[in-house]
BAFI-3210 file (N, C-alpha, C; in Angstrom, 3 decimals, decimal comma, padded with zeros to 6 digits):
// residues 241
n [1|2|3|4|5|6|7|8|9|10|11|12|13|14|15|16|17|18|19|20|21|22|23|24|25|26|27|28|29|30|31|32|33|34|35|36|37|38|39|40|41|42|43|44|45|46|47|48|49|50|51|52|53|54|55|56|57|58|59|60|61|62|63|64|65|66|67|68|69|70|71|72|73|74|75|76|77|78|79|80|81|82|83|84|85|86|87|88|89|90|91|92|93|94|95|96|97|98|99|100|101|102|103|104|105|106|107|108|109|110|111|112|113|114|115|116|117|118|119|120|121|122|123|124|125|126|127|128|129|130|131|132|133|134|135|136|137|138|139|140|141|142|143|144|145|146|147|148|149|150|151|152|153|154|155|156|157|158|159|160|161|162|163|164|165|166|167|168|169|170|171|172|173|174|175|176|177|178|179|180|181|182|183|184|185|186|187|188|189|190|191|192|193|194|195|196|197|198|199|200|201|202|203|204|205|206|207|208|209|210|211|212|213|214|215|216|217|218|219|220|221|222|223|224|225|226|227|228|229|230|231|232|233|234|235|236|237|238|239|240|241]
n.u [-011,541|-011,559|-010,054|-009,835|-007,440|-007,837|-010,588|-011,234|-012,645|-014,528|-014,365|-014,797|-016,355|-016,897|-019,584|-022,146|-024,325|-023,858|-022,575|-019,334|-016,723|-013,914|-010,966|-012,265|-013,462|-016,291|-018,519|-019,600|-019,041|-021,415|-023,407|-021,644|-021,094|-019,600|-017,819|-016,396|-014,308|-013,254|-010,407|-011,554|-013,599|-015,891|-018,221|-017,094|-017,891|-019,649|-018,240|-016,314|-013,746|-010,624|-010,601|-010,577|-011,057|-013,784|-015,898|-019,055|-020,924|-021,631|-020,418|-021,013|-018,657|-016,930|-014,206|-013,925|-011,857|-008,234|-006,007|-004,446|-003,138|-003,164|-004,897|-007,455|-006,992|-005,065|-006,525|-008,505|-006,812|-005,755|-007,896|-009,863|-009,013|-008,471|-010,947|-012,960|-014,751|-015,524|-014,888|-011,776|-009,907|-007,398|-006,782|-006,737|-009,341|-011,506|-014,930|-017,063|-019,393|-021,304|-021,260|-020,875|-018,759|-015,560|-012,375|-009,262|-006,581|-004,305|-002,334|-003,283|-001,766|001,417|002,228|003,993|003,911|005,360|005,447|003,880|005,045|004,749|005,514|006,623|007,389|009,014|010,786|012,667|013,669|014,899|017,059|018,537|019,151|020,514|022,772|024,000|024,596|026,219|026,388|023,699|020,969|018,174|015,222|012,759|010,349|008,268|005,481|004,849|002,419|001,238|-001,578|-000,914|000,920|001,832|002,482|003,419|006,029|008,845|010,002|012,744|013,687|016,443|017,687|020,475|023,261|024,992|027,579|027,783|027,162|024,871|026,277|026,909|028,168|027,490|024,720|024,563|025,643|023,724|021,586|022,681|022,947|020,272|019,218|020,719|020,123|017,361|015,699|016,024|013,757|012,969|014,485|014,559|013,129|013,814|016,259|016,946|018,216|016,832|015,660|014,383|012,409|008,998|006,856|004,380|002,807|003,414|005,706|005,634|006,362|005,203|003,959|001,800|000,699|002,873|003,109|000,709|001,113|003,323|002,100|000,453|-001,976|-004,638|-003,922|-005,059|-003,696|-003,180|-003,722|-002,131|000,411|003,598|005,694|004,744|005,516|007,605|006,453|006,081|008,536|008,569|006,435|007,501|009,639|008,242|007,072|009,277|010,395]
n.v [004,256|005,523|007,822|010,567|012,762|014,872|015,077|015,784|014,247|011,220|007,929|005,479|004,794|005,045|003,877|004,285|002,742|000,415|-002,978|-004,085|-005,537|-007,612|-006,259|-004,808|-001,750|-000,143|000,793|002,160|005,581|008,219|009,308|008,457|006,627|004,089|001,490|-001,729|-002,525|-004,739|-005,164|-004,913|-003,197|-004,089|-004,637|-006,271|-007,009|-009,012|-011,352|-011,152|-010,598|-008,771|-005,411|-002,362|000,743|002,632|005,459|005,729|007,688|011,195|012,916|014,720|016,126|016,186|017,395|019,996|020,723|021,057|023,523|026,130|026,743|024,420|022,928|021,687|019,721|018,166|017,236|015,621|013,746|012,541|011,216|010,244|008,772|005,987|004,563|005,864|008,786|007,925|008,106|007,107|005,973|004,901|002,868|-000,447|-002,601|-004,695|-005,322|-006,596|-009,068|-009,846|-008,359|-005,793|-004,337|-002,640|-003,602|-002,402|-002,564|-001,349|000,611|000,683|001,385|002,670|003,996|004,315|003,782|003,589|003,617|005,881|007,668|009,022|008,201|007,856|005,004|005,706|007,592|006,083|004,555|006,526|007,293|004,882|003,984|006,140|006,477|004,025|003,040|001,274|-001,175|-001,886|-002,856|-002,575|-001,951|-002,847|-001,635|-002,071|-001,982|-003,896|-005,489|-007,716|-009,562|-009,958|-008,008|-004,938|-002,637|-001,176|-002,559|-001,689|-003,125|-003,733|-004,802|-005,739|-005,782|-007,093|-005,889|-007,427|-009,543|-008,566|-008,841|-008,850|-007,835|-007,818|-005,475|-003,766|-003,697|-002,396|000,068|001,009|001,430|003,468|005,581|006,059|006,875|009,183|010,825|010,927|010,087|008,553|007,109|006,329|004,183|000,899|-002,006|-004,507|-005,538|-007,098|-009,245|-010,006|-012,288|-011,273|-008,491|-008,105|-007,135|-005,275|-005,821|-003,525|-002,702|-001,593|-001,568|-004,122|-003,373|-003,447|-006,081|-007,569|-006,435|-007,326|-010,097|-010,421|-009,579|-011,602|-011,994|-013,312|-013,444|-012,546|-013,010|-010,685|-010,794|-009,025|-009,083|-009,517|-011,308|-013,439|-015,813|-015,316|-014,442|-016,521|-016,797|-014,544|-015,145|-017,335|-016,065|-014,363|-016,227|-017,205|-015,106]
n.w [015,109|011,735|009,743|007,299|006,040|004,140|004,061|006,576|008,435|009,233|007,900|009,012|012,085|015,680|017,750|020,153|019,908|018,620|018,625|019,847|018,070|018,096|016,713|014,755|013,299|014,479|012,840|009,655|008,858|009,516|006,867|004,940|002,090|002,084|000,502|-000,329|-002,908|-005,552|-007,817|-010,302|-009,999|-008,751|-006,130|-003,253|-000,748|000,213|000,082|001,980|001,375|000,999|-000,153|-002,136|-000,498|-001,227|-001,852|-002,800|-003,209|-003,119|-000,273|002,822|003,723|001,587|-000,276|-002,810|-004,396|-004,473|-003,021|-004,974|-008,334|-009,865|-008,444|-008,800|-010,759|-009,451|-007,302|-008,533|-009,674|-007,428|-006,156|-007,949|-010,187|-010,236|-010,103|-012,240|-011,496|-009,005|-005,572|-004,522|-001,968|-001,510|000,290|001,663|002,799|004,786|004,866|007,085|006,235|008,002|010,478|009,574|010,318|010,046|008,884|008,748|006,452|005,533|003,113|-000,348|-002,421|-003,603|-001,354|001,653|005,176|007,777|011,304|011,296|009,530|006,446|003,153|-000,282|-002,361|-004,437|-003,442|-002,086|-004,195|-005,751|-004,146|-003,757|-006,407|-007,379|-005,754|-005,819|-008,498|-009,901|-008,498|-008,001|-009,888|-010,051|-008,007|-005,527|-003,427|-000,713|001,606|004,546|006,391|008,468|009,832|012,517|013,094|014,643|013,422|010,246|008,267|006,331|003,379|001,389|-001,705|-003,639|-006,894|-007,991|-009,870|-012,622|-011,569|-009,005|-005,467|-002,686|-000,002|003,583|004,192|002,050|002,411|004,882|004,132|002,336|004,090|005,675|003,828|003,072|005,544|005,940|003,708|003,688|006,240|009,509|009,947|007,459|006,802|005,629|007,208|006,372|004,083|001,158|-001,443|-004,663|-007,226|-009,427|-010,578|-010,285|-012,922|-014,815|-018,034|-019,389|-018,221|-015,623|-012,157|-009,978|-007,251|-005,392|-005,408|-004,411|-001,906|-000,771|-000,838|000,919|003,211|003,832|002,528|000,495|-002,740|-005,918|-008,896|-011,413|-014,947|-016,170|-015,172|-016,204|-015,644|-013,911|-012,654|-010,906|-008,591|-006,838|-005,602|-003,949|-002,275|-000,892|000,350|002,085|003,795|005,099|006,498]
ca.u [-012,028|-010,708|-010,317|-009,134|-006,932|-008,439|-012,018|-011,328|-013,801|-014,374|-015,011|-015,222|-016,586|-017,406|-020,994|-022,667|-025,501|-023,447|-021,695|-017,904|-016,144|-012,458|-010,237|-013,083|-014,076|-017,683|-019,473|-019,280|-019,410|-022,710|-023,375|-020,587|-021,478|-018,344|-017,899|-015,127|-014,334|-012,087|-009,684|-012,389|-014,631|-017,092|-018,347|-016,692|-018,196|-020,353|-017,279|-015,424|-012,387|-010,083|-010,816|-010,263|-012,070|-014,354|-017,115|-019,761|-021,857|-021,119|-020,632|-021,073|-017,355|-016,091|-013,642|-014,250|-010,583|-007,120|-005,569|-003,428|-003,553|-003,405|-005,597|-008,552|-006,417|-004,405|-007,601|-009,074|-005,775|-005,548|-009,018|-010,869|-008,429|-008,530|-012,319|-013,428|-015,976|-015,795|-013,829|-010,922|-009,089|-006,043|-006,587|-007,399|-010,127|-012,556|-016,177|-017,662|-020,750|-022,248|-021,319|-020,702|-017,593|-014,474|-011,029|-008,350|-005,444|-003,161|-002,422|-003,439|-000,905|002,827|002,524|004,477|003,590|005,860|005,471|003,168|005,773|004,190|006,377|006,426|008,484|009,902|011,830|013,701|014,293|015,771|018,290|019,281|019,657|021,420|024,012|024,614|024,235|027,059|026,090|022,274|020,332|016,795|014,771|011,318|010,135|006,860|005,156|004,338|001,711|000,455|-002,612|-000,332|001,857|001,253|002,833|003,925|007,474|009,255|010,867|013,413|014,325|017,418|018,117|021,886|023,850|025,806|028,893|027,756|026,346|024,447|027,053|026,500|028,736|026,670|023,421|024,762|025,872|022,416|020,836|023,284|022,636|018,851|019,051|021,334|019,462|015,934|015,655|016,169|012,478|012,820|015,342|013,761|013,352|014,449|016,873|017,380|018,300|015,775|016,087|013,687|011,391|007,762|006,385|003,228|003,171|003,963|006,953|005,446|006,612|003,991|004,174|000,646|000,585|003,935|002,716|-000,344|001,720|004,132|001,202|-000,292|-003,311|-004,918|-003,759|-005,456|-002,731|-003,744|-003,112|-001,231|001,760|004,333|006,540|004,008|006,161|008,519|005,693|006,271|009,734|008,195|005,609|008,392|010,372|007,336|006,876|010,519|010,848]
ca.v [005,167|005,654|009,157|011,013|014,115|015,859|015,251|016,217|013,523|009,785|006,912|004,474|005,496|004,303|004,177|003,704|001,932|-000,806|-003,856|-004,027|-006,816|-007,530|-005,948|-004,092|-000,448|-000,540|001,033|003,170|006,914|008,772|010,047|007,928|005,422|003,355|000,124|-002,399|-002,957|-005,448|-004,407|-004,711|-002,225|-004,758|-004,713|-007,604|-007,108|-010,247|-012,449|-010,922|-010,416|-007,414|-004,610|-000,947|001,601|003,646|006,115|005,743|008,818|012,448|012,975|016,120|016,771|015,963|018,627|020,237|020,863|021,445|024,895|026,361|026,819|023,063|022,238|020,830|018,569|017,344|016,621|014,523|012,737|011,869|010,425|009,802|008,148|004,522|004,234|007,174|009,342|007,350|008,422|005,973|006,563|004,364|001,955|-001,742|-002,934|-005,708|-004,978|-007,877|-009,238|-010,132|-007,279|-004,512|-003,666|-002,402|-004,008|-001,670|-003,421|-000,585|001,287|-000,144|001,940|002,636|004,822|003,596|004,555|002,965|004,493|007,127|008,494|008,734|008,523|007,007|004,096|006,389|008,273|005,085|004,212|007,627|007,245|003,644|003,891|007,260|006,324|002,713|002,685|000,182|-002,434|-002,218|-002,676|-002,112|-002,167|-002,902|-001,258|-002,214|-002,071|-005,196|-005,498|-008,923|-009,392|-009,969|-006,894|-003,721|-001,512|-001,558|-002,638|-001,456|-004,169|-003,296|-005,863|-005,195|-006,613|-006,765|-005,849|-008,596|-009,570|-008,001|-009,521|-008,016|-008,164|-007,111|-004,130|-002,973|-003,504|-001,354|001,335|001,432|001,965|004,741|006,605|006,372|007,641|010,501|011,613|011,055|010,115|007,229|006,400|005,829|003,012|-000,336|-003,013|-005,623|-005,304|-008,397|-009,287|-010,794|-012,769|-010,562|-007,534|-008,340|-005,956|-005,457|-005,956|-002,256|-002,418|-000,959|-002,458|-004,635|-003,174|-003,791|-007,540|-008,038|-005,989|-008,241|-011,415|-010,384|-009,344|-012,832|-011,952|-014,177|-012,556|-013,006|-012,400|-010,128|-011,251|-007,991|-009,306|-010,150|-012,396|-013,878|-016,957|-014,864|-014,169|-017,649|-016,506|-013,575|-015,877|-018,116|-015,121|-013,915|-017,329|-017,469|-013,932]
ca.w [014,078|010,565|009,209|006,115|006,260|003,247|004,332|007,978|008,963|009,451|007,073|009,971|013,351|016,831|018,005|021,404|019,581|017,924|019,417|019,559|017,656|018,159|015,490|013,792|013,554|014,682|011,764|008,647|009,310|009,119|005,610|004,073|001,339|001,944|000,004|-000,615|-004,304|-006,074|-008,827|-011,487|-009,679|-008,260|-004,682|-002,783|000,680|000,562|000,167|003,102|000,872|001,064|-001,353|-002,032|000,118|-002,109|-001,375|-004,077|-003,292|-002,558|001,172|003,294|003,920|000,415|-000,836|-004,216|-005,079|-003,627|-003,221|-005,992|-009,733|-010,351|-007,374|-009,253|-011,435|-008,440|-006,515|-009,320|-009,846|-006,146|-005,656|-008,922|-011,367|-010,187|-010,516|-012,726|-010,933|-007,683|-004,607|-004,180|-000,913|-001,498|001,412|001,636|003,978|004,705|005,540|007,471|005,713|009,094|011,463|008,871|010,880|009,099|009,266|007,876|006,130|005,045|001,830|-001,544|-003,458|-003,271|-000,188|002,827|006,377|009,017|012,481|011,006|008,571|005,127|002,021|-001,439|-002,703|-005,379|-002,677|-001,819|-005,476|-006,175|-003,354|-004,002|-007,771|-007,619|-004,997|-006,068|-009,880|-010,390|-007,810|-007,960|-011,186|-009,845|-006,627|-005,259|-002,033|-000,343|003,023|004,985|007,679|008,639|010,862|013,863|013,228|015,212|012,552|008,936|008,076|004,949|002,848|000,172|-002,480|-004,574|-008,013|-008,099|-011,201|-012,931|-010,949|-007,653|-004,454|-001,558|001,194|004,800|004,094|001,132|003,062|005,893|003,443|001,812|005,221|006,083|002,831|003,192|006,784|005,779|002,665|004,026|007,705|010,104|009,849|006,098|006,622|005,602|008,240|005,683|002,779|000,653|-002,902|-005,298|-008,547|-010,499|-010,147|-011,030|-013,653|-015,687|-019,445|-019,874|-017,521|-014,328|-011,024|-009,330|-005,818|-004,556|-005,275|-003,518|-000,565|-000,309|-000,618|002,141|004,346|004,083|001,954|-000,648|-003,891|-007,241|-009,797|-012,633|-016,194|-016,654|-014,643|-017,298|-015,131|-012,723|-011,997|-009,847|-007,380|-005,924|-004,817|-002,918|-001,303|-000,048|001,198|003,129|004,739|005,834|007,243]
c.u [-011,052|-011,049|-009,549|-008,710|-007,678|-009,942|-012,264|-012,523|-013,500|-015,071|-015,550|-015,303|-016,978|-018,858|-021,436|-023,848|-025,137|-022,554|-020,242|-017,410|-014,643|-011,837|-010,994|-013,414|-015,581|-018,592|-018,951|-019,814|-020,743|-022,570|-022,334|-021,042|-020,210|-018,617|-016,486|-015,211|-013,089|-011,478|-010,495|-013,513|-015,938|-017,071|-018,035|-016,996|-018,788|-019,416|-016,366|-013,984|-011,940|-010,318|-010,423|-011,413|-012,510|-015,567|-017,931|-020,792|-021,203|-021,411|-020,455|-019,728|-016,407|-015,537|-014,089|-012,988|-009,486|-006,777|-004,551|-003,968|-003,894|-004,227|-006,676|-008,028|-005,765|-005,431|-008,193|-008,076|-005,597|-006,655|-009,958|-010,307|-008,599|-009,883|-012,973|-014,769|-016,320|-014,602|-013,083|-009,872|-007,668|-005,741|-007,319|-008,178|-010,989|-013,758|-016,884|-019,084|-021,785|-022,382|-021,317|-019,581|-016,487|-013,134|-010,065|-007,059|-004,241|-003,377|-002,551|-002,609|000,551|003,216|002,927|004,221|004,055|005,934|004,852|003,862|005,345|005,162|006,140|007,631|009,481|011,034|012,989|014,430|015,286|017,111|019,147|019,920|020,597|022,784|024,729|024,316|025,032|026,644|024,634|021,611|018,917|016,392|013,255|011,121|008,646|006,693|004,579|003,662|000,794|-000,576|-002,061|000,624|001,153|001,551|003,331|005,448|007,787|010,253|011,437|014,117|015,226|017,740|019,564|022,353|024,752|027,190|028,934|026,831|025,956|025,186|026,502|026,999|027,896|025,295|023,499|024,931|024,565|021,582|021,355|022,912|021,168|018,593|019,585|020,546|017,974|015,790|015,798|014,887|012,207|013,599|014,497|014,116|014,069|015,034|017,426|017,475|017,212|016,233|015,493|012,676|010,120|007,249|005,135|003,714|003,709|005,154|006,834|005,648|005,306|004,178|003,027|000,526|001,650|003,632|001,674|000,222|002,493|003,273|000,300|-001,693|-003,413|-004,949|-004,221|-004,588|-003,415|-002,999|-002,108|000,198|002,545|005,150|005,959|004,685|007,039|007,779|005,839|007,502|009,406|007,290|006,496|009,193|009,504|007,113|008,094|010,993|009,678]
c.v [005,210|006,959|009,410|012,455|015,145|016,054|015,781|015,540|012,026|008,955|005,793|005,096|004,528|004,712|003,538|002,769|000,594|-001,658|-003,693|-005,428|-006,651|-007,265|-005,124|-002,674|-000,688|-000,367|002,072|004,523|007,397|009,591|009,564|006,630|004,620|001,924|-000,424|-002,983|-003,746|-004,649|-004,140|-003,711|-002,838|-004,823|-006,139|-007,811|-008,454|-011,430|-012,329|-010,741|-008,969|-006,699|-003,169|-000,185|002,650|004,255|006,419|006,854|010,050|012,480|014,416|016,840|016,559|017,292|018,803|020,399|021,101|022,907|024,969|026,292|025,448|022,237|021,281|019,569|017,616|016,584|015,421|013,390|011,907|010,885|009,829|009,135|006,633|004,001|005,549|007,596|008,842|007,627|007,151|006,474|006,020|003,455|000,648|-001,943|-004,155|-005,164|-006,294|-007,992|-009,503|-008,969|-005,887|-003,685|-003,569|-002,860|-003,363|-002,471|-002,672|-000,014|000,285|000,394|001,884|003,483|003,940|004,450|003,837|003,994|005,859|008,053|008,096|009,153|007,516|006,131|004,764|007,123|007,332|004,726|005,291|007,591|006,049|003,629|005,040|007,046|004,994|002,227|001,503|-001,162|-002,870|-001,856|-002,115|-002,432|-002,216|-002,654|-001,289|-002,213|-003,441|-005,052|-006,711|-008,709|-009,323|-008,803|-005,656|-002,502|-002,056|-001,570|-002,419|-002,530|-003,687|-004,485|-005,223|-006,219|-006,218|-006,788|-007,066|-008,479|-009,044|-008,815|-008,532|-008,485|-007,411|-005,658|-003,230|-002,700|-002,388|000,017|001,884|002,061|003,337|005,869|007,020|007,231|009,055|011,382|011,830|011,201|008,693|006,415|005,874|004,537|001,735|-001,283|-004,223|-005,129|-006,634|-008,321|-010,212|-011,220|-011,961|-009,597|-007,805|-007,050|-006,306|-005,556|-004,657|-001,786|-001,760|-001,972|-002,852|-004,553|-003,726|-005,295|-008,094|-007,636|-006,943|-009,622|-011,444|-010,199|-010,539|-012,836|-012,911|-013,306|-013,239|-012,272|-011,943|-010,658|-010,242|-008,149|-010,123|-011,354|-012,946|-015,024|-016,530|-014,580|-015,300|-017,434|-015,558|-014,222|-016,664|-017,210|-014,666|-014,972|-017,532|-016,291|-013,341]
c.w [012,914|009,855|007,924|006,308|005,426|003,464|005,746|008,649|008,994|008,379|007,961|011,350|014,465|017,053|019,315|021,149|018,945|018,815|018,984|019,219|017,551|016,782|014,482|014,251|013,517|013,467|010,778|009,126|008,753|007,836|004,625|003,400|001,022|001,470|-000,189|-002,018|-004,667|-007,218|-010,090|-011,240|-009,225|-006,733|-004,214|-001,301|001,064|000,710|001,368|002,683|001,040|-000,251|-001,114|-001,385|-000,894|-001,432|-002,624|-004,224|-002,686|-001,064|001,663|003,369|002,742|-000,102|-002,283|-005,057|-004,039|-003,910|-004,369|-007,403|-010,309|-009,361|-007,829|-009,922|-010,440|-007,601|-007,258|-009,502|-008,576|-005,798|-006,705|-010,171|-011,382|-010,640|-010,948|-012,132|-009,552|-006,766|-004,211|-003,199|-000,845|-000,323|001,163|002,929|003,724|005,441|005,837|006,929|006,804|010,081|010,840|009,499|009,843|009,681|008,274|007,705|005,577|003,659|000,688|-002,697|-003,003|-002,080|000,989|004,066|007,639|010,141|012,193|010,037|007,161|004,019|000,898|-001,725|-003,636|-004,655|-002,381|-003,114|-005,906|-005,448|-003,754|-005,389|-008,116|-006,968|-005,278|-007,498|-010,437|-009,803|-007,945|-009,285|-011,061|-008,414|-006,572|-003,772|-001,706|001,174|003,348|006,335|007,734|009,755|012,279|014,111|013,766|014,344|011,216|008,932|006,602|004,536|001,518|-000,489|-003,525|-005,657|-008,317|-009,557|-011,388|-012,282|-009,528|-006,746|-003,370|-000,313|002,398|004,768|003,189|001,740|004,103|005,241|002,865|002,923|005,644|005,119|002,915|004,428|006,633|004,807|002,944|005,538|008,218|009,969|008,443|005,874|006,668|006,742|007,656|004,369|002,302|-000,868|-003,442|-006,695|-009,699|-009,891|-010,941|-011,665|-014,459|-017,134|-020,031|-019,039|-016,166|-013,201|-010,336|-007,818|-004,975|-004,346|-004,339|-002,077|000,026|000,016|000,699|003,386|004,626|003,530|000,781|-001,898|-005,173|-008,257|-011,075|-013,845|-016,730|-016,127|-015,665|-016,847|-013,838|-011,981|-010,826|-008,548|-006,356|-005,050|-003,673|-001,864|-000,342|000,878|002,365|004,194|005,632|006,675|008,050]
res [m|y|s|g|t|d|i|i|s|l|f|g|a|s|s|p|l|a|p|v|h|s|g|e|i|q|c|i|g|l|g|m|k|v|e|s|w|d|s|s|g|k|n|c|e|s|t|g|e|a|g|d|l|v|c|t|a|v|f|p|c|m|p|v|r|f|w|g|a|e|g|e|a|a|y|k|r|s|y|f|e|t|f|p|g|v|w|h|h|g|d|f|l|k|i|s|p|t|t|r|g|m|l|m|l|g|r|s|d|g|i|l|k|p|a|g|v|r|f|g|s|a|e|i|y|n|i|v|l|s|f|f|p|t|q|i|s|d|a|l|c|v|g|r|r|r|p|t|d|v|d|e|s|v|v|l|f|l|l|m|a|s|g|f|e|l|t|d|e|l|r|s|e|v|k|k|v|i|a|r|e|l|s|a|r|h|v|p|a|f|i|d|c|c|p|e|i|p|v|t|t|n|g|k|k|v|e|v|a|i|k|q|i|l|s|g|w|d|v|k|v|s|a|s|v|a|n|a|d|v|l|d|w|y|r|k|w|g|e|e|h]
***
């Protein structure tokens, strides 16, 4: 089954009336108009490709807002900004064109969830860049979950400042600081240096594409990636680790 905390219900469900296929959630939940969309907002179910989980019609358990003075704005920001007016849950999935079963592939945004602990990449950036401003120039933190992995692993890439190298001592110190300031579960499984941080034309880090590359997915690079050539380095890293 696949559920959502804020809806207190299921997007993907089990059913005694449907066959069971290995690795798939049996069917879409009752009353849920779940679809898989590509980045341009087009339904990609017929191709069997991974896409964003969206719900294109109002469903019975859909909230109307969050609590608090800014609840309505926060609610819309959380679920309706990516595809205006359409519920975007922030997860990647494949919907089989033959069985209509759902294969969940993890988060489609910067949210990390190793061992069930949910946190944002910004939490890691704040720690790393605050405690190591001299040695580390920038960082990229993503989740990795390949089809054979039972859980998501956090991978932290560090862009070293001029004149500095990522030594075993510095790597150990980064882990210690993250564990102390956040928790042991926030400590990345991999910490490595990288030659460049991929960014969009407006300077935003390209986390989702790197997450997909490391997870072994077929990635279609957007024209908005300013330094797309560096993605080949991340592909090679993923193949070797």
